[in-house]
Residue frames as qw, qx, qy, qz and C-alpha x, y, z in Angstrom:
[[0.000, 0.885, 0.466, 0.000, 0.00, 0.00, 0.00],
 [0.305, -0.801, 0.091, 0.508, 2.85, 2.38, 0.86],
 [0.392, -0.168, 0.592, 0.684, 4.70, 1.73, -2.41],
 [0.220, 0.589, 0.685, 0.367, 1.50, 2.18, -4.40],
 [0.116, -0.930, -0.286, 0.199, 0.79, 5.50, -2.66],
 [0.365, -0.618, 0.313, 0.622, 4.34, 6.70, -3.30],
 [0.392, 0.173, 0.693, 0.580, 3.94, 5.71, -6.96],
 [0.111, 0.790, 0.559, 0.225, 0.79, 7.81, -7.36],
 [0.260, -0.886, -0.053, 0.381, 2.33, 10.76, -5.51],
 [0.438, -0.334, 0.491, 0.675, 5.33, 10.59, -7.84],
 [0.283, 0.430, 0.682, 0.520, 3.08, 10.56, -10.94],
 [0.058, -0.902, -0.426, 0.037, 1.06, 13.45, -9.53],
 [0.351, -0.743, 0.143, 0.552, 4.19, 15.51, -8.90],
 [0.394, -0.050, 0.614, 0.682, 5.41, 14.85, -12.45],
 [0.151, 0.656, 0.653, 0.348, 2.03, 15.85, -13.90],
 [0.203, -0.907, -0.251, 0.270, 1.92, 18.96, -11.72],
 [0.374, -0.555, 0.336, 0.662, 5.40, 20.02, -12.88],
 [0.338, 0.199, 0.695, 0.603, 4.57, 19.27, -16.53],
 [0.074, 0.824, 0.558, 0.061, 1.41, 21.40, -16.30],
 [0.182, -0.913, -0.018, 0.366, 3.27, 24.50, -15.14],
 [0.426, -0.351, 0.535, 0.640, 6.13, 23.88, -17.59],
 [0.255, 0.295, 0.736, 0.553, 3.83, 23.59, -20.60],
 [0.068, 0.770, 0.559, -0.299, 1.20, 26.14, -19.55],
 [0.025, -0.674, 0.138, 0.726, 2.95, 29.20, -21.09],
 [0.113, -0.109, 0.762, 0.629, 2.83, 27.46, -24.49],
 [0.087, -0.447, -0.825, -0.335, -0.96, 27.13, -24.43],
 [0.169, -0.700, -0.534, 0.443, -2.13, 29.87, -22.06],
 [0.286, 0.737, 0.303, 0.532, -3.29, 33.07, -23.75],
 [0.306, -0.937, 0.013, -0.167, -2.43, 35.00, -20.59],
 [0.863, -0.123, -0.070, 0.485, 1.17, 33.76, -20.46],
 [0.479, 0.062, -0.044, 0.874, 3.45, 36.53, -19.26],
 [0.156, -0.216, -0.048, -0.963, 0.47, 38.86, -18.88],
 [0.094, -0.354, -0.900, 0.235, -2.03, 37.63, -16.26],
 [0.139, -0.719, -0.516, -0.444, -5.53, 39.07, -16.06],
 [0.265, 0.023, -0.393, 0.880, -5.19, 42.30, -14.09],
 [0.357, -0.104, 0.018, -0.928, -8.75, 43.59, -14.35],
 [0.196, 0.242, 0.912, -0.265, -11.73, 41.93, -12.71],
 [0.038, 0.558, 0.714, 0.422, -15.22, 42.04, -14.11],
 [0.228, -0.844, -0.426, 0.230, -16.34, 44.56, -11.47],
 [0.331, -0.563, 0.149, 0.742, -13.38, 46.87, -12.11],
 [0.204, 0.133, 0.634, 0.734, -14.07, 46.82, -15.86],
 [0.078, -0.710, -0.656, -0.246, -17.72, 47.70, -15.29],
 [0.306, -0.794, -0.212, 0.481, -16.71, 50.54, -12.97],
 [0.304, -0.287, 0.393, 0.819, -14.37, 51.82, -15.67],
 [0.106, 0.417, 0.718, 0.547, -17.26, 51.63, -18.15],
 [0.170, -0.834, -0.512, 0.112, -19.53, 53.70, -15.90],
 [0.314, -0.686, 0.063, 0.653, -16.82, 56.36, -15.55],
 [0.274, -0.047, 0.596, 0.753, -16.12, 56.30, -19.30],
 [0.061, 0.639, 0.710, 0.290, -19.82, 56.70, -20.10],
 [0.192, -0.864, -0.290, 0.364, -19.98, 59.84, -17.95],
 [0.295, -0.505, 0.335, 0.739, -17.01, 61.29, -19.83],
 [0.164, 0.157, 0.736, 0.637, -18.74, 60.47, -23.12],
 [0.250, -0.091, -0.089, -0.960, -21.81, 62.45, -22.09],
 [0.711, -0.268, -0.367, -0.537, -24.32, 59.88, -20.80],
 [0.413, -0.390, 0.691, -0.447, -25.11, 57.70, -17.81],
 [0.393, 0.061, -0.890, -0.223, -25.53, 53.94, -17.74],
 [0.282, -0.009, 0.690, -0.666, -28.01, 54.07, -14.84],
 [0.700, 0.313, 0.230, -0.600, -30.99, 53.49, -17.17],
 [0.674, 0.470, -0.513, -0.247, -29.09, 51.04, -19.39],
 [0.949, -0.260, 0.178, -0.027, -27.74, 47.52, -18.93],
 [0.135, 0.762, -0.631, -0.044, -24.12, 46.39, -18.91],
 [0.987, -0.080, 0.141, -0.004, -22.67, 42.96, -19.65],
 [0.097, 0.786, -0.607, -0.066, -18.97, 42.07, -19.64],
 [0.988, -0.019, 0.154, 0.000, -17.44, 38.77, -20.75],
 [0.371, -0.618, 0.591, 0.361, -13.91, 37.50, -21.24],
 [0.826, 0.546, 0.060, -0.130, -12.85, 36.66, -24.80],
 [0.537, -0.401, 0.570, 0.475, -9.83, 35.03, -26.43],
 [0.521, 0.706, -0.148, -0.457, -9.24, 36.13, -30.01],
 [0.749, -0.131, 0.619, 0.196, -8.30, 32.76, -31.43],
 [0.673, 0.661, 0.291, 0.159, -8.83, 33.84, -35.05],
 [0.088, 0.958, -0.271, 0.034, -6.26, 36.62, -34.61],
 [0.508, -0.565, 0.645, 0.090, -3.72, 34.19, -33.18],
 [0.792, 0.228, 0.551, 0.130, -4.43, 31.72, -35.99],
 [0.517, 0.848, 0.064, 0.104, -3.83, 34.40, -38.63],
 [0.145, -0.863, 0.484, 0.005, -0.50, 35.27, -36.97],
 [0.678, -0.276, 0.676, 0.082, 0.46, 31.61, -36.87],
 [0.758, 0.503, 0.401, 0.108, -0.44, 31.13, -40.55],
 [0.371, 0.917, -0.088, 0.114, 1.56, 34.18, -41.64],
 [0.118, -0.818, 0.549, -0.127, 4.66, 33.73, -39.45],
 [0.886, 0.140, -0.442, -0.015, 4.82, 29.96, -39.09],
 [0.814, -0.188, -0.354, 0.420, 7.88, 28.84, -37.14],
 [0.319, 0.309, -0.183, 0.877, 8.96, 32.47, -36.64],
 [0.439, -0.704, -0.284, -0.482, 5.93, 33.19, -34.45],
 [0.046, 0.428, -0.634, 0.642, 7.10, 34.31, -30.98],
 [0.236, -0.267, -0.892, 0.278, 5.76, 32.65, -27.87],
 [0.236, -0.765, -0.529, -0.281, 2.47, 33.79, -26.39],
 [0.505, -0.664, -0.220, 0.506, 4.36, 35.41, -23.55],
 [0.349, -0.180, 0.262, 0.882, 6.36, 37.54, -26.02],
 [0.001, -0.494, -0.594, -0.635, 3.22, 38.34, -28.02],
 [0.364, -0.807, -0.465, 0.030, 1.50, 39.57, -24.87],
 [0.483, -0.515, -0.018, 0.708, 4.58, 41.63, -23.99],
 [0.222, 0.081, 0.440, 0.866, 4.21, 43.24, -27.43],
 [0.289, 0.333, 0.356, -0.824, 0.68, 44.35, -26.42],
 [0.267, -0.063, -0.746, -0.607, -1.09, 42.30, -29.06],
 [0.576, -0.100, 0.264, -0.768, -4.81, 42.07, -28.34],
 [0.328, 0.075, -0.929, -0.155, -5.02, 38.28, -28.03],
 [0.299, -0.505, -0.801, 0.121, -7.61, 38.47, -25.27],
 [0.058, -0.276, 0.052, -0.958, -9.87, 41.15, -23.88],
 [0.155, 0.430, 0.718, -0.524, -12.89, 42.09, -21.84],
 [0.046, -0.329, -0.572, -0.750, -15.87, 42.76, -24.13],
 [0.061, 0.388, 0.587, -0.708, -18.46, 45.11, -22.63],
 [0.021, -0.470, -0.640, -0.608, -21.89, 45.83, -24.08],
 [0.102, 0.298, 0.431, -0.846, -24.02, 48.77, -22.96],
 [0.193, -0.175, -0.667, -0.698, -27.59, 48.60, -24.20],
 [0.565, -0.183, 0.086, -0.799, -31.32, 48.41, -23.63],
 [0.603, -0.060, 0.717, -0.345, -33.64, 45.57, -22.69],
 [0.148, 0.105, -0.858, -0.480, -34.10, 42.65, -25.08],
 [0.631, 0.096, 0.281, -0.717, -37.82, 42.16, -25.62],
 [0.672, 0.105, 0.730, -0.065, -39.63, 39.00, -26.67],
 [0.653, 0.710, 0.217, -0.151, -40.41, 40.38, -30.12],
 [0.001, 0.784, -0.546, -0.296, -36.70, 40.82, -30.84],
 [0.941, 0.270, -0.141, -0.149, -36.60, 37.08, -31.64],
 [0.651, 0.440, -0.542, 0.297, -33.82, 34.58, -31.11],
 [0.704, -0.677, 0.098, -0.190, -32.77, 33.03, -27.83],
 [0.872, -0.063, -0.010, 0.485, -29.16, 32.11, -28.52],
 [0.084, -0.994, 0.032, 0.062, -26.88, 34.91, -27.44],
 [0.729, 0.043, -0.032, 0.682, -23.42, 36.19, -28.14],
 [0.228, -0.580, -0.122, 0.773, -21.96, 39.61, -27.51],
 [0.059, -0.090, 0.497, 0.861, -22.17, 40.52, -31.21],
 [0.158, -0.473, -0.785, -0.368, -25.79, 39.36, -31.55],
 [0.274, -0.708, -0.529, 0.378, -26.83, 41.24, -28.44],
 [0.200, -0.443, 0.092, 0.869, -25.08, 44.39, -29.64],
 [0.004, -0.132, -0.648, -0.751, -26.80, 44.20, -33.04],
 [0.230, -0.587, -0.752, -0.192, -30.23, 43.92, -31.40],
 [0.346, -0.879, -0.323, -0.056, -30.23, 46.32, -28.45],
 [0.672, -0.255, -0.093, 0.689, -26.66, 47.58, -28.02],
 [0.073, 0.993, 0.071, -0.066, -25.68, 51.23, -27.76],
 [0.098, 0.841, -0.528, 0.066, -21.95, 51.02, -27.10],
 [0.989, -0.061, -0.062, 0.119, -19.52, 48.09, -27.34],
 [0.076, -0.878, 0.464, -0.089, -16.05, 48.26, -25.80],
 [0.924, 0.094, -0.288, 0.235, -12.97, 46.03, -25.93],
 [0.342, -0.871, 0.335, -0.114, -10.60, 46.43, -22.98],
 [0.655, 0.389, -0.610, 0.220, -7.08, 45.00, -22.87],
 [0.738, -0.337, -0.523, 0.261, -5.57, 43.51, -19.71],
 [0.347, -0.033, -0.289, 0.892, -4.31, 46.91, -18.58],
 [0.055, 0.669, 0.591, -0.447, -7.82, 48.35, -18.66],
 [0.035, 0.401, -0.270, -0.875, -7.34, 50.46, -21.79],
 [0.678, 0.539, 0.352, -0.354, -10.07, 50.72, -24.42],
 [0.348, -0.258, 0.690, 0.579, -8.73, 49.16, -27.62],
 [0.031, -0.298, -0.714, -0.633, -11.97, 49.11, -29.62],
 [0.207, 0.405, 0.525, -0.719, -15.20, 51.10, -29.28],
 [0.034, -0.238, -0.714, -0.658, -18.29, 50.95, -31.48],
 [0.397, 0.246, 0.408, -0.785, -21.73, 52.51, -31.40],
 [0.386, 0.326, 0.856, 0.110, -24.71, 50.80, -33.01],
 [0.058, 0.030, -0.350, -0.934, -25.98, 52.63, -36.14],
 [0.341, -0.382, -0.739, -0.437, -29.42, 51.01, -35.69],
 [0.440, -0.688, -0.540, 0.203, -30.04, 52.36, -32.18],
 [0.063, -0.979, -0.030, -0.192, -29.78, 55.75, -30.55],
 [0.651, 0.260, -0.339, 0.628, -26.21, 56.94, -29.99],
 [0.453, -0.830, -0.317, 0.077, -26.09, 58.33, -26.44],
 [0.635, -0.255, -0.015, 0.729, -22.57, 59.80, -26.62],
 [0.201, 0.918, 0.170, 0.297, -22.02, 63.55, -26.87],
 [0.634, -0.307, -0.078, 0.705, -18.69, 65.34, -26.38],
 [0.135, 0.958, 0.205, -0.151, -18.99, 69.14, -26.48],
 [0.500, -0.374, 0.321, 0.711, -16.59, 71.28, -28.49],
 [0.382, 0.794, 0.028, -0.473, -16.49, 73.90, -31.25],
 [0.283, 0.639, -0.649, -0.302, -13.68, 72.21, -33.20],
 [0.969, 0.065, -0.139, -0.194, -13.92, 68.65, -34.54],
 [0.631, 0.403, -0.540, 0.386, -10.16, 68.22, -34.19],
 [0.159, -0.462, 0.536, -0.688, -10.42, 69.48, -30.63],
 [0.842, -0.174, 0.156, -0.485, -13.19, 66.99, -29.88],
 [0.910, 0.245, -0.332, 0.042, -11.14, 64.18, -31.45],
 [0.367, 0.462, -0.596, 0.545, -8.06, 65.08, -29.40],
 [0.459, -0.399, 0.413, -0.677, -10.19, 65.28, -26.26],
 [0.944, -0.055, -0.037, -0.323, -11.66, 61.81, -26.83],
 [0.852, 0.287, -0.382, 0.214, -8.36, 60.10, -27.58],
 [0.374, 0.412, -0.523, 0.646, -6.07, 61.83, -25.09],
 [0.263, -0.334, 0.444, -0.789, -8.28, 62.84, -22.15],
 [0.817, -0.112, 0.107, -0.556, -11.13, 60.32, -22.23],
 [0.979, 0.129, -0.158, -0.027, -9.37, 57.21, -23.59],
 [0.552, -0.750, 0.340, 0.132, -5.97, 58.17, -22.10],
 [0.847, 0.250, 0.190, 0.429, -3.66, 57.73, -25.11],
 [0.341, -0.673, 0.148, 0.640, -0.55, 59.92, -25.29],
 [0.620, 0.747, 0.237, 0.038, -0.91, 61.73, -28.62],
 [0.059, -0.880, 0.421, 0.213, 2.63, 63.14, -28.33],
 [0.505, -0.274, 0.785, 0.232, 3.79, 59.67, -29.45],
 [0.530, 0.460, 0.692, 0.169, 1.62, 59.81, -32.57],
 [0.032, -0.253, 0.310, 0.916, 1.39, 61.88, -35.74],
 [0.562, 0.540, 0.429, -0.457, -1.96, 62.79, -37.32],
 [0.293, -0.180, 0.724, 0.598, -1.67, 61.39, -40.83],
 [0.075, -0.284, -0.735, -0.612, -5.18, 61.53, -42.24],
 [0.299, 0.328, 0.481, -0.756, -8.51, 63.32, -41.82],
 [0.044, -0.153, -0.817, -0.554, -11.38, 62.01, -43.90],
 [0.451, 0.153, 0.268, -0.837, -14.94, 63.33, -44.21],
 [0.249, 0.182, 0.946, 0.102, -17.38, 60.50, -44.84],
 [0.289, -0.128, -0.445, -0.838, -20.36, 60.81, -47.18],
 [0.091, -0.372, -0.881, 0.277, -23.27, 60.56, -44.77],
 [0.126, -0.640, -0.478, -0.588, -26.69, 62.15, -44.75],
 [0.075, -0.211, 0.407, -0.885, -27.88, 64.80, -42.31],
 [0.448, -0.427, -0.756, -0.214, -30.60, 63.42, -40.07],
 [0.275, -0.406, 0.342, -0.802, -32.68, 64.57, -37.14],
 [0.383, -0.233, -0.888, 0.098, -34.27, 62.59, -34.35],
 [0.436, -0.654, -0.219, -0.578, -37.22, 63.30, -32.12],
 [0.101, -0.424, 0.681, -0.589, -36.79, 63.61, -28.34],
 [0.710, -0.162, 0.410, -0.549, -38.05, 60.83, -26.14],
 [0.854, 0.298, -0.358, -0.233, -37.09, 58.00, -28.51],
 [0.871, 0.101, -0.440, 0.194, -35.72, 54.79, -27.01],
 [0.697, -0.512, -0.301, 0.401, -34.96, 55.78, -23.39],
 [0.376, 0.336, -0.024, 0.863, -33.82, 59.31, -24.28],
 [0.092, -0.448, -0.475, 0.752, -34.57, 62.24, -21.94],
 [0.239, 0.741, 0.602, 0.177, -37.44, 64.46, -23.01],
 [0.142, -0.910, -0.113, 0.373, -35.77, 67.78, -22.33],
 [0.102, -0.642, 0.469, 0.597, -33.42, 67.93, -25.31],
 [0.833, 0.507, 0.211, -0.061, -33.27, 67.21, -29.04],
 [0.474, -0.476, 0.519, 0.529, -30.29, 66.54, -31.25],
 [0.673, 0.715, 0.041, -0.185, -29.47, 67.20, -34.87],
 [0.742, -0.116, 0.387, 0.535, -26.65, 65.70, -36.89],
 [0.171, 0.900, 0.022, -0.400, -25.18, 68.68, -38.68],
 [0.276, 0.741, -0.539, -0.291, -22.66, 67.21, -41.07],
 [0.864, 0.251, -0.431, -0.071, -20.84, 64.21, -42.39],
 [0.873, -0.454, 0.065, 0.168, -18.91, 61.76, -40.25],
 [0.269, 0.847, -0.437, 0.140, -15.26, 62.68, -39.90],
 [0.961, -0.203, -0.061, 0.178, -12.50, 60.13, -39.29],
 [0.038, -0.888, 0.452, -0.077, -8.99, 60.72, -37.95],
 [0.966, 0.056, -0.164, 0.192, -5.92, 58.49, -38.17],
 [0.226, -0.869, 0.436, -0.056, -2.80, 58.76, -36.02],
 [0.890, 0.255, -0.333, 0.178, 0.39, 56.76, -36.69],
 [0.717, -0.642, 0.043, 0.268, 2.98, 56.03, -34.02],
 [0.216, 0.918, -0.330, -0.035, 6.12, 58.11, -34.53],
 [0.030, 0.567, -0.817, 0.098, 8.66, 55.72, -32.98],
 [0.807, -0.027, -0.514, -0.290, 7.99, 52.01, -33.48],
 [0.493, 0.115, -0.740, 0.443, 10.03, 51.21, -30.35],
 [0.238, -0.214, 0.411, -0.854, 7.78, 53.12, -27.97],
 [0.140, 0.239, 0.924, -0.264, 4.98, 51.41, -26.08],
 [0.434, 0.453, 0.280, -0.726, 1.43, 51.49, -27.35],
 [0.702, 0.460, 0.542, 0.026, -0.57, 50.42, -30.41],
 [0.463, 0.001, 0.435, 0.772, 0.80, 51.28, -33.85],
 [0.055, -0.317, -0.423, -0.847, -2.30, 53.15, -35.10],
 [0.122, 0.418, 0.633, -0.640, -5.17, 55.06, -33.57],
 [0.066, -0.272, -0.585, -0.761, -8.32, 55.70, -35.59],
 [0.108, 0.414, 0.611, -0.666, -11.43, 57.60, -34.59],
 [0.036, -0.392, -0.602, -0.695, -14.71, 58.41, -36.32],
 [0.024, 0.391, 0.549, -0.738, -17.11, 61.03, -34.94],
 [0.097, 0.629, 0.652, 0.412, -20.44, 62.53, -36.01],
 [0.051, 0.123, -0.151, 0.979, -20.84, 66.33, -35.66],
 [0.266, -0.591, -0.758, -0.079, -23.94, 67.17, -33.65],
 [0.120, -0.372, 0.156, -0.907, -25.90, 70.05, -32.15],
 [0.321, -0.412, -0.827, 0.207, -27.76, 69.45, -28.92],
 [0.235, -0.496, -0.059, -0.834, -30.58, 71.75, -27.84],
 [0.397, -0.264, -0.796, 0.373, -31.23, 71.41, -24.15],
 [0.277, -0.694, -0.277, -0.604, -34.18, 73.06, -22.48],
 [0.377, -0.204, -0.631, 0.646, -34.15, 74.54, -18.98],
 [0.097, -0.809, -0.531, 0.234, -36.16, 77.06, -17.00],
 [0.181, -0.674, 0.122, 0.706, -33.83, 79.77, -18.27],
 [0.532, 0.666, -0.212, -0.479, -34.50, 78.95, -21.92],
 [0.960, 0.263, 0.073, 0.069, -32.93, 76.78, -24.58],
 [0.321, -0.740, 0.511, 0.296, -29.21, 76.15, -24.52],
 [0.839, 0.526, -0.128, -0.052, -27.45, 75.15, -27.75],
 [0.535, -0.609, 0.549, 0.204, -24.28, 73.09, -27.46],
 [0.669, 0.605, -0.392, -0.179, -21.97, 72.11, -30.31],
 [0.487, -0.490, 0.722, -0.033, -20.07, 68.86, -30.25],
 [0.552, 0.325, -0.686, -0.345, -19.90, 65.36, -31.70],
 [0.896, -0.224, 0.250, -0.290, -20.85, 61.77, -30.99],
 [0.244, -0.463, 0.834, 0.174, -18.42, 58.88, -30.96],
 [0.826, 0.296, -0.214, -0.429, -19.04, 56.49, -33.86],
 [0.980, -0.007, -0.122, 0.155, -16.04, 54.18, -33.58],
 [0.111, -0.853, 0.506, -0.062, -12.51, 53.99, -32.21],
 [0.988, 0.013, -0.078, 0.133, -9.70, 51.49, -32.56],
 [0.174, -0.819, 0.546, 0.035, -6.15, 51.23, -31.25],
 [0.980, 0.178, 0.086, -0.025, -4.50, 48.55, -33.39],
 [0.452, -0.539, 0.581, 0.409, -1.14, 47.07, -34.14],
 [0.375, 0.492, -0.576, -0.534, 0.10, 46.37, -37.66],
 [0.311, 0.092, -0.926, -0.195, -1.51, 43.21, -38.99],
 [0.207, 0.202, 0.776, -0.561, -4.34, 43.24, -36.46],
 [0.032, 0.393, 0.788, 0.474, -7.64, 42.37, -38.20],
 [0.278, -0.312, -0.075, -0.905, -10.63, 44.67, -38.26],
 [0.804, -0.318, -0.103, -0.492, -12.91, 41.96, -36.85],
 [0.123, -0.521, 0.803, -0.263, -11.34, 39.99, -34.02],
 [0.608, -0.012, 0.712, -0.351, -13.99, 37.26, -33.89],
 [0.689, 0.470, -0.261, -0.487, -14.27, 36.47, -37.60],
 [0.790, -0.146, 0.594, 0.026, -14.07, 32.76, -38.40],
 [0.122, 0.495, -0.672, -0.537, -12.12, 31.44, -41.35],
 [0.779, 0.178, -0.383, -0.463, -13.25, 28.79, -43.82],
 [0.450, 0.221, -0.839, 0.211, -11.09, 26.24, -42.04],
 [0.205, -0.057, 0.671, -0.710, -12.95, 26.87, -38.80],
 [0.705, 0.152, 0.025, -0.692, -16.29, 26.30, -40.54],
 [0.694, 0.250, -0.652, -0.177, -15.04, 23.01, -41.99],
 [0.168, 0.179, -0.847, 0.471, -13.98, 21.88, -38.55],
 [0.435, 0.048, 0.487, -0.756, -17.42, 22.59, -37.10],
 [0.756, 0.221, -0.284, -0.547, -19.15, 20.77, -39.96],
 [0.589, 0.215, -0.776, 0.068, -17.01, 17.65, -39.43],
 [0.024, -0.146, 0.743, -0.653, -17.42, 17.92, -35.67],
 [0.581, 0.082, 0.314, -0.747, -21.22, 18.07, -35.73],
 [0.772, 0.233, -0.459, -0.373, -21.49, 15.30, -38.32],
 [0.402, 0.210, -0.843, 0.290, -19.38, 13.11, -36.04],
 [0.265, -0.047, 0.612, -0.744, -21.63, 13.96, -33.10],
 [0.736, 0.152, -0.047, -0.658, -24.72, 13.00, -35.13],
 [0.691, 0.251, -0.668, -0.114, -23.11, 9.68, -36.13],
 [0.186, 0.164, -0.824, 0.509, -22.09, 8.90, -32.55],
 [0.461, 0.013, 0.410, -0.787, -25.55, 9.80, -31.24],
 [0.777, 0.180, -0.319, -0.513, -27.14, 7.47, -33.82],
 [0.569, 0.203, -0.787, 0.129, -24.93, 4.54, -32.77],
 [0.032, -0.092, 0.725, -0.682, -25.58, 5.15, -29.05],
 [0.605, 0.069, 0.161, -0.777, -29.33, 5.44, -29.61],
 [0.760, 0.189, -0.514, -0.351, -29.47, 2.26, -31.70],
 [0.490, 0.139, -0.813, 0.284, -27.47, 0.12, -29.27],
 [0.160, -0.088, 0.594, -0.783, -29.18, 1.57, -26.20],
 [0.704, 0.068, -0.006, -0.707, -32.67, 0.88, -27.53],
 [0.699, 0.189, -0.674, -0.142, -31.53, -2.64, -28.45],
 [0.251, 0.088, -0.819, 0.508, -30.54, -3.37, -24.83],
 [0.400, 0.008, 0.370, -0.838, -33.81, -1.85, -23.57],
 [0.753, 0.121, -0.314, -0.565, -35.87, -4.07, -25.86],
 [0.669, 0.113, -0.730, 0.083, -34.03, -7.12, -24.55],
 [0.679, -0.690, -0.163, -0.189, -34.60, -6.05, -20.93],
 [0.799, -0.033, -0.227, 0.555, -30.86, -5.81, -20.30],
 [0.072, 0.705, -0.056, 0.704, -30.92, -2.54, -18.34],
 [0.434, -0.326, -0.586, 0.601, -29.91, -1.51, -14.82],
 [0.009, -0.794, -0.418, -0.442, -32.63, 1.15, -14.50],
 [0.475, -0.826, -0.181, 0.245, -31.55, 2.63, -11.15],
 [0.540, -0.360, 0.249, 0.719, -28.06, 3.48, -12.38],
 [0.285, 0.402, 0.521, 0.697, -29.37, 4.75, -15.71],
 [0.180, -0.872, -0.417, -0.185, -31.83, 6.99, -13.86],
 [0.517, -0.704, -0.009, 0.486, -29.03, 8.41, -11.71],
 [0.460, -0.036, 0.412, 0.785, -27.01, 9.21, -14.86],
 [0.091, 0.642, 0.554, 0.523, -30.05, 10.84, -16.50],
 [0.329, -0.890, -0.313, 0.042, -30.88, 12.97, -13.44],
 [0.566, -0.537, 0.101, 0.617, -27.27, 14.04, -12.82],
 [0.384, 0.123, 0.448, 0.798, -26.64, 15.18, -16.40],
 [0.027, -0.745, -0.532, -0.402, -30.00, 16.96, -16.65],
 [0.404, -0.873, -0.214, 0.170, -29.53, 18.92, -13.43],
 [0.579, -0.383, 0.200, 0.692, -25.87, 19.71, -14.14],
 [0.305, 0.275, 0.476, 0.778, -26.50, 21.14, -17.62],
 [0.150, -0.802, -0.481, -0.321, -29.68, 22.95, -16.62],
 [0.503, -0.784, -0.166, 0.325, -28.06, 24.44, -13.52],
 [0.536, -0.225, 0.250, 0.774, -24.91, 25.53, -15.35],
 [0.198, 0.437, 0.491, 0.727, -26.82, 27.27, -18.15],
 [0.275, -0.849, -0.419, -0.168, -29.23, 28.99, -15.76],
 [0.554, -0.663, -0.053, 0.500, -26.40, 30.23, -13.53],
 [0.441, -0.002, 0.356, 0.824, -24.54, 31.55, -16.59],
 [0.023, 0.651, 0.516, 0.557, -27.69, 33.31, -17.79],
 [0.403, -0.850, -0.329, 0.080, -28.34, 34.90, -14.41],
 [0.552, -0.593, 0.094, 0.579, -24.75, 36.14, -14.07],
 [0.339, -0.081, 0.457, 0.818, -24.44, 37.50, -17.61],
 [0.036, -0.259, -0.560, -0.786, -27.43, 38.15, -19.87],
 [0.152, -0.587, -0.774, 0.184, -30.22, 38.38, -17.28],
 [0.071, -0.562, -0.198, 0.800, -29.99, 42.19, -17.11],
 [0.094, 0.228, -0.488, -0.837, -30.74, 42.40, -20.83],
 [0.257, -0.216, -0.846, -0.415, -33.82, 40.16, -21.05],
 [0.526, -0.318, 0.034, -0.788, -37.41, 40.58, -19.93],
 [0.535, -0.187, 0.712, -0.415, -39.24, 38.19, -17.60],
 [0.863, 0.343, 0.141, -0.343, -41.07, 36.54, -20.50],
 [0.610, 0.613, -0.502, 0.014, -37.83, 35.86, -22.35],
 [0.120, -0.489, 0.791, -0.348, -36.22, 34.56, -19.16],
 [0.741, -0.002, 0.522, -0.423, -39.11, 32.11, -18.66],
 [0.850, 0.481, -0.090, -0.194, -38.87, 30.84, -22.23],
 [0.374, 0.639, -0.652, 0.163, -35.10, 30.41, -21.90],
 [0.436, -0.364, 0.718, -0.402, -35.60, 28.47, -18.65],
 [0.869, 0.193, 0.357, -0.284, -37.84, 25.94, -20.40],
 [0.679, 0.657, -0.324, -0.044, -35.43, 25.86, -23.34],
 [0.078, 0.606, -0.747, 0.261, -32.49, 25.03, -21.06],
 [0.646, -0.168, 0.634, -0.390, -34.54, 22.43, -19.20],
 [0.888, 0.394, 0.091, -0.218, -35.46, 20.72, -22.47],
 [0.488, 0.688, -0.528, 0.099, -31.80, 20.79, -23.54],
 [0.233, -0.489, 0.765, -0.348, -30.77, 19.22, -20.22],
 [0.813, 0.045, 0.458, -0.356, -33.39, 16.48, -20.52],
 [0.817, 0.543, -0.162, -0.106, -32.27, 15.60, -24.06],
 [0.305, 0.644, -0.660, 0.236, -28.61, 15.44, -23.02],
 [0.486, -0.344, 0.683, -0.423, -29.56, 13.45, -19.92],
 [0.907, 0.218, 0.231, -0.278, -31.41, 10.91, -22.04],
 [0.671, 0.626, -0.394, 0.056, -28.40, 10.65, -24.34],
 [0.025, -0.593, 0.725, -0.349, -26.09, 10.12, -21.36],
 [0.711, -0.147, 0.563, -0.394, -28.35, 7.42, -19.94],
 [0.901, 0.405, 0.015, -0.153, -28.49, 5.63, -23.31],
 [0.438, 0.683, -0.557, 0.179, -24.72, 5.87, -23.62],
 [0.343, -0.455, 0.726, -0.385, -24.34, 4.31, -20.15],
 [0.864, 0.106, 0.383, -0.309, -26.72, 1.51, -21.14],
 [0.759, 0.605, -0.234, -0.056, -24.79, 1.05, -24.40],
 [0.243, 0.664, -0.662, 0.250, -21.38, 0.79, -22.72],
 [0.381, 0.094, -0.877, 0.278, -22.21, -1.41, -19.77],
 [0.325, -0.095, 0.469, -0.816, -25.19, -0.28, -17.78],
 [0.776, -0.011, -0.340, -0.530, -27.12, -3.46, -18.45],
 [0.551, -0.331, 0.723, -0.253, -27.62, -6.79, -16.75],
 [0.092, 0.157, -0.914, -0.363, -27.37, -10.16, -18.51],
 [0.702, -0.079, -0.229, -0.670, -30.67, -11.60, -19.61],
 [0.471, -0.241, 0.790, -0.309, -31.80, -14.54, -17.52]]
């Protein structure tokens, strides 16, 4: 007994050492551990929203952790054996992982669709989407063109507004960058009515010109920070009523911002054709395996070769585990964005999913060995 215990302790120590030795090769946070918690990121978002001219008190916020595997795959395909380690890539401030934060309204039942991702949620009810790096800096920012843009930064000069957003609000040192391009987009002039979509009723806004984009390039490639900064803003006039009369303020709304390195893709979550092929093969294999398990399991049931108590334990355990995990994830992430009716429908959806997986697990147990010999 003592020799056997020593043997297992030795194997455990070897496995433990191998895990920490190999972890930097597979860990996206190698050399750059997560420094920002979910609560700290959401506090930063609340402060950033105030600087951008609105409050998130009447809106909802969701933050999730993301690894940009497609970006890493594109680097690996282009550099091959010359690709540095993940630790060195993180030291170079490549955006291989981030906190993604969505600020938006409530998802109603008529919006349709009950499978969520950050991008889908942003397209439906999002106002502002932010990508934070591990140091808490905003690396990407987008507003939704299909919903009301709540941002407003006052200023008489568009260049002054742009410099204020990048240097004072987003905290990038523009002395390290050179403004290389200013581009006026071809957009139409539109007006909106007050009171639309959770807007206050005491002011109206008018877009007064075309979107203007700015591009800054880093002067010295050896200095810290992203290689390029780009910003797009929409000139706007806000008329705000008070008991002293109407006050007119000139400024602009944030449309998009990005702080990127050379070679960094525009869309960090875009899947390649190879990824789609993998998923097709994967799901076809799952369907084939499920067919074999179902066929053999039903065969044992028809012959009466089943240990029902154990199969029932497997069914109950898998059902409760999957249902509980999905409900807990929903409550801790997307619950602030969905109405009670949608939450109820999702609860039944998750329960049905758990039951189906539980039945599959029970059949698989029966197929492998959860049966008793026929008498």
